[in-house]
C-alpha positions in Angstrom: -0.5 54.9 16.3 2.2 53.7 18.6 3.7 57.2 18.7 0.2 58.5 20.0 0.1 55.8 22.8 3.3 56.6 23.7 2.7 60.3 23.8 -0.3 59.5 26.0 1.5 57.4 28.7 4.6 60.1 28.8 1.7 63.1 29.5 0.4 60.8 32.0 3.7 60.5 33.6 4.4 64.0 33.4 0.7 64.8 35.2 1.7 62.2 37.9 4.7 63.7 38.7 3.0 67.0 39.2 0.2 65.7 40.9 2.8 63.7 43.4 4.5 67.0 43.9 1.3 69.0 44.5 -0.3 66.5 47.0 3.1 66.3 49.0 2.8 69.9 49.4 -0.7 70.0 50.5 -0.2 67.2 53.0 2.8 68.8 54.6 1.1 71.9 54.6 -2.3 70.6 55.9 -0.9 68.9 58.9 2.0 71.2 60.1 4.4 68.1 59.9 7.7 68.3 58.0 8.0 65.7 55.3 10.5 63.1 55.3 11.4 63.9 51.7 11.3 66.9 49.1 8.5 67.2 47.0 10.2 66.3 43.9 11.1 63.0 45.4 7.2 62.2 46.0 6.9 63.0 42.4 9.4 60.7 41.2 7.8 58.2 43.5 4.3 58.8 42.0 5.7 58.5 38.3 7.5 55.1 39.1 4.2 53.6 40.8 2.2 54.9 37.9 4.3 53.6 35.2 5.5 50.2 36.4 2.0 48.4 36.6 1.6 49.8 33.0 5.0 48.8 31.9 4.3 45.4 33.5 1.2 44.7 31.8 2.8 46.0 28.5 5.3 43.3 29.0 3.0 40.4 29.6 0.9 41.6 26.5 4.1 41.7 24.3 4.8 37.9 25.6 1.2 36.9 24.9 0.7 38.8 21.9 1.3 35.8 19.4 -1.4 33.8 20.8 -4.0 36.4 21.1 -3.4 37.4 17.7 -4.1 34.0 16.6 -7.3 33.7 18.8 -8.5 36.9 17.3 -7.6 35.7 13.8 -9.6 32.3 14.6 -12.6 34.3 15.9 -12.7 35.7 11.9 -10.4 39.1 12.4 -8.1 40.0 9.7 -4.8 40.0 10.5 -4.3 43.8 10.5 -7.5 44.3 12.7 -6.3 41.9 15.2 -3.3 43.5 15.6 -5.3 47.0 15.9 -7.6 45.6 18.6 -5.0 43.9 20.5 -2.7 47.1 20.5 -5.8 49.3 21.5 -6.9 46.5 24.0 -3.5 46.2 25.5 -3.1 49.8 25.9 -6.6 50.6 27.4 -5.7 47.7 30.1 -2.1 49.3 30.7 -3.8 52.8 31.3 -6.2 51.6 33.9 -3.6 50.2 35.5 -1.4 53.1 35.6 -4.4 55.3 36.8 -5.2 52.6 40.0 -1.4 52.9 40.7 -1.5 56.7 40.5 -4.6 56.8 42.7 -3.1 54.6 45.4 0.0 56.3 45.3 -1.7 59.6 45.8 -3.5 58.1 48.8 -0.5 56.8 50.3 1.4 60.3 50.2 2.0 61.7 53.9 4.9 63.3 55.6 6.4 60.0 57.0 6.6 58.2 53.5 10.0 57.8 52.9 9.6 58.7 49.1 13.3 59.4 48.6 14.5 56.1 49.8 11.8 54.2 47.9 12.5 56.1 44.6 16.3 55.4 44.9 15.6 51.7 45.6 13.7 51.7 42.3 16.7 53.4 40.6 19.0 51.0 42.1 17.0 48.3 40.7 16.8 49.7 37.3 20.4 50.1 37.2 21.0 46.5 38.3 18.6 44.9 35.6 20.5 47.1 33.1 23.7 46.1 34.3 22.3 42.3 34.1 21.3 42.8 30.8 24.3 43.9 29.5 26.3 41.2 31.1 23.7 38.5 29.9 24.2 40.1 26.1 28.1 39.9 26.1 27.7 36.5 27.5 25.5 35.4 24.9 27.5 36.7 22.2 30.7 35.0 23.4 28.5 31.7 24.0 26.9 31.9 20.5 30.3 32.3 18.9 32.2 29.6 20.9 29.3 26.9 20.4 29.8 27.5 16.2 33.2 28.1 16.4 33.8 24.9 18.1 31.5 23.1 15.5 33.7 24.6 12.7 37.0 23.5 14.5 35.9 20.1 15.0 34.1 19.2 11.9 35.3 21.5 9.0 39.1 22.7 10.0 41.5 22.1 12.8 42.5 25.2 14.7 46.4 24.7 13.8 45.4 24.6 10.1 43.1 27.4 10.1 45.7 29.7 12.4 48.5 28.9 9.9 46.9 28.0 6.4 48.3 30.0 3.8 45.2 29.6 1.3 41.7 31.2 2.1 39.2 29.6 -0.2 36.1 28.4 1.3 34.4 27.1 -2.1 37.3 24.5 -2.4 37.4 23.7 1.4 40.5 25.7 2.0 40.4 27.8 5.0 43.8 29.0 6.0 43.4 32.3 7.6 46.8 33.8 7.2 45.8 35.7 4.2 43.5 37.4 6.4 45.6 38.1 9.0 48.0 39.5 6.7 45.5 41.9 5.4 44.4 43.0 8.8 48.0 43.7 9.9 48.9 45.8 6.6 45.7 47.8 6.4 46.0 48.3 10.3 49.8 49.6 9.9 48.9 51.9 7.2 45.9 53.2 9.4 48.1 53.8 12.4 50.8 55.4 10.0 48.2 58.1 9.2 46.3 58.6 12.6 49.3 58.4 15.0 51.1 61.5 13.8 48.3 63.5 12.9 46.2 62.9 15.9 49.1 63.1 18.3 50.5 66.6 16.6 47.0 68.0 16.9 46.0 67.0 20.2 49.1 68.5 21.2 48.5 72.1 19.4 44.9 71.8 20.8 45.8 71.0 24.5 49.1 73.2 24.7 48.9 76.0 22.2 45.4 76.5 20.8 43.6 79.4 22.3 40.0 79.2 23.7 38.1 80.1 20.8 40.1 77.8 18.6 39.3 75.0 21.0 35.6 76.0 20.8 35.5 75.0 17.1 37.7 72.5 16.7 36.4 70.3 19.5 32.6 70.2 18.3 34.1 69.3 14.7 36.1 66.7 15.8 32.9 65.0 17.7 30.9 65.5 14.4 33.7 63.8 12.1 33.6 61.2 14.9 30.0 60.4 14.6 30.1 60.0 10.8 28.9 56.8 9.6 31.5 54.1 8.2 30.0 54.0 5.0 30.3 57.5 4.2 33.9 57.1 4.9 33.6 54.0 2.8 32.2 56.2 -0.5 35.1 58.8 0.2 37.6 55.8 -0.2 36.0 54.4 -3.4 35.1 57.8 -5.1 37.8 60.1 -4.1 40.9 58.4 -2.2 41.2 55.3 -4.1 41.1 57.2 -7.7 43.6 59.9 -6.7 46.2 57.2 -5.1 45.8 55.3 -8.3 46.5 57.9 -10.5 49.4 59.0 -8.4 51.1 55.7 -8.7 50.2 55.3 -12.3 52.1 58.6 -12.8 55.1 57.5 -10.9 55.3 54.2 -13.1 53.1 51.7 -11.2 50.7 50.9 -14.1 49.4 47.8 -11.8 48.1 49.6 -9.0 44.3 49.5 -8.8 41.8 52.0 -7.4 40.9 49.1 -4.5 43.9 48.0 -2.1 45.2 48.0 1.2 46.7 51.4 1.0 43.4 52.9 0.3 41.3 51.3 2.9 44.2 51.8 5.6 44.6 55.7 4.9 40.6 56.2 5.0 40.6 54.0 8.1 43.5 56.2 9.3 41.5 59.5 8.7 38.5 58.1 10.6 40.7 57.3 13.8 42.0 60.8 13.7 39.2 62.2 15.7 39.2 59.6 18.3 42.9 59.9 18.6 43.1 63.3 18.9 40.0 63.7 21.8 41.6 61.0 23.8 45.2 62.5 24.0 43.9 65.9 24.2 42.1 64.8 27.6 45.3 63.1 28.9 47.5 65.9 28.0 45.2 68.3 29.5 44.8 66.0 33.0 48.7 66.6 33.3 49.1 68.2 37.1 49.4 72.2 36.7 51.8 72.2 39.7 54.4 70.2 37.3 53.9 72.5 34.5 54.4 75.7 37.0 57.6 74.0 38.7 59.3 73.7 35.1 58.0 77.5 34.1 59.7 78.3 37.7 62.8 76.6 36.7 62.9 78.8 33.5 61.5 76.1 31.0 59.7 77.4 27.8 56.4 76.2 26.8 58.0 73.6 24.4 60.6 72.3 27.0 57.6 71.8 29.5 56.0 69.8 26.9 58.9 67.7 26.2 60.2 67.2 29.6 57.3 67.2 31.7 54.0 66.7 30.1 54.8 64.1 27.3 56.7 61.8 29.6 53.7 62.1 32.1 51.2 61.1 29.6 53.3 58.5 27.7 51.7 55.4 29.0 48.2 57.0 28.5 48.8 58.1 24.8 50.4 54.5 24.3 47.1 53.0 25.6 45.1 55.4 23.1 47.0 54.0 20.2 46.2 50.5 21.5 42.7 51.3 21.3 43.0 52.7 18.1 44.7 49.7 16.8 41.4 47.6 18.2 39.0 49.7 16.6 41.1 49.5 13.0 41.0 45.7 13.4 37.3 45.8 13.7 36.5 47.9 11.0 34.4 46.2 8.4 32.7 48.9 5.8 35.6 50.6 4.8 37.8 47.7 4.0 35.0 45.8 2.0 34.5 48.9 -0.2 37.9 49.8 -0.7 40.2 47.1 -0.2 39.5 44.5 -2.8 38.3 41.8 -0.8 40.9 39.3 -2.3 42.5 36.8 0.3 46.2 36.6 -0.2 49.0 36.5 2.1 50.7 39.8 1.2 52.6 42.6 2.9 52.3 44.8 0.0 49.8 47.7 0.6 49.5 48.4 -3.1 47.5 45.1 -4.1 43.9 44.2 -2.8 43.4 42.3 0.4 40.9 41.0 2.4 40.6 41.4 5.9 38.7 39.1 8.7 35.7 41.6 9.4 35.3 42.0 5.7 35.5 38.1 5.0 33.0 37.7 7.8 30.5 40.1 5.8 31.3 38.2 2.6 30.5 34.8 4.0 27.2 35.8 5.7 26.3 37.6 2.8 26.3 34.8 0.4 25.3 31.9 2.7 22.5 32.0 5.3 22.6 28.3 6.4 23.9 28.0 9.9 24.9 24.5 9.5 27.4 25.0 6.2 31.0 25.1 6.5 31.1 28.6 5.0 28.9 29.8 7.9 30.9 28.2 10.3 34.1 29.6 9.0 32.4 33.0 9.7 31.8 32.0 12.9 35.6 31.0 13.6 36.8 34.3 12.1 34.2 35.9 14.3 35.8 34.3 17.7 39.3 34.7 16.7 38.4 38.6 16.0 36.9 38.8 19.4 39.9 37.3 21.1 42.2 39.5 19.2 40.3 42.9 19.9 39.7 41.7 23.6 43.2 41.2 24.1 44.3 44.5 22.7 41.7 46.4 24.7 42.8 44.3 28.0 46.4 45.6 27.1 45.1 49.2 26.6 43.3 48.9 30.2 46.6 47.8 31.9 48.7 50.3 30.3 46.2 53.4 31.3 45.7 51.7 34.7 49.5 51.4 35.2 50.0 54.9 34.1 47.2 56.0 36.6 49.1 54.2 39.2 52.4 55.9 38.9 50.9 59.6 38.6 48.2 59.6 40.8 
């Protein structure tokens, strides 16, 4: 039912565009005066004034829906019937408002109507609203984390004990987060050890040596890999990578190695990051000025020498920024760590042991506890704020590196 109504309003918008465009052409031809805007601008202006009244009434109906539904149920309607009547009634009112806006707009169309400027104002207002929503959402996330985290640090664990404690056991009231930090560090280092060399060398090949046919196949494939859900990589870690690594270490004499360990999670996260590193590094390498390449070739340098002495030094800061962003993504990964790392909070740097990370522990705490006032839930908020500060710092560092790189070579 909802999709039928949505399709009807989209069809109405398409019809409004056609009618507005034809009306503008007819008015300009009949009056002999040159229109201020193009016919397409008149069509867009008509669509905006057709959908705006309907959207306004739709939002108002959405806010009033609970009260209207309760009133209909009090009058004897069943909940399903009340919802259906409210949906169709609101849609009918919105359609009437849209038709009224369409009629008024068609009547106003004339050669002197500044349709382009008015449509651009609508567009600017929409972009401003979207920007404000994004900023408000980010501010809301930070405020919610900060308020709950302050309560955690005041009533449950002091910040110093939280940041330096060596035991993480919320069931016994031990909230030392160092084991989680070491788990993040181990998994991230393993992931970077996998993603950095493979991603950088593959990007160098694509940017400097691969032909057009190879790039035409590899680049879309990388985009597909980058869009694979993390849970698929988690299953890959649990079903394939973990057993293979455990079998290899058992054959080498490490009988205590389990399938779920930091190495498994790190390797799979590194595989996840490879398309990200390749794509960004390839863009940076291909952005190197052709004049510098030509100058190197004119001096008799080979392609490899030009890459080593010209392209890579030019792109070094940008590549470093890519690696910092990759670290930030590895730190924030949740699903793969939850499925493949073992979820054992221990302060160890041994990648062959199960570990827990900050994101995995947050997911585990909120999975078992739903009371927002409980110490375990507050601990999840404390971990979330710590993770937010860490990832924000990494992103700012990457931004500064890339900006310095641009300032140096622009």
